[in-house]
N, C-alpha and C positions, 0 to 999 in steps of 0.2 A: 375443533383447533386443527389446520389444514396439517398434510404433511411437512411442508418445509419449517414451518413453528415446530413441531415434533420431533423432527430428525436435525440434531445442533452439528450435523456433519456438514449442513448444506451453507459457505458462506454469505453472508449479508455484502463482502465486499472482496471480489477477486483481479488480482494484477496478475496479467500473464502476457510473458516474457516482452515485459515495459523496459521501454530503452531510452535515453535523455542523456542531448547534448545542447551546452550551451550555444558555441559558435559553428557545427554544422561537420565538426569535425572530432574533436574528443568527445566520448563518449562517457557520464559521469556515471550514468547509470548503465548496466548489461544485463538483458536475459531476467530482469527481478520478477519471479512470483511469488505471490504472497496472496494468503486467503486472511480474512479477516471474519471471525465468527460471533455470534451472537453472545455477549457477555465478555469480550475479550477487547484490551486497551490496545491501541497503538501507540509508541512516543518517538519522534525522530529527534535523534540527537546529535549537537553538531557544533563547533565554533561560532561564534557573531557573523553573522554576513553571509552564512554557507546555505542561503537562498531555501531556509527550510521554512514552508507556508505556515503562517499561525494559521490555527484551526482548537477550537474548543470543542 
């Protein structure tokens, strides 16, 4: 077993200081920092039409 597999503190996915703007002016996401570890689930919630990407 590798050290990364043995240590659940290592994220599988890391977002660090993420920003998003659709018009180049108004930021809809600012300074997003998020770690997703093995066994965790992430759900994006929002109203219809709010640009949530479909993922399974």
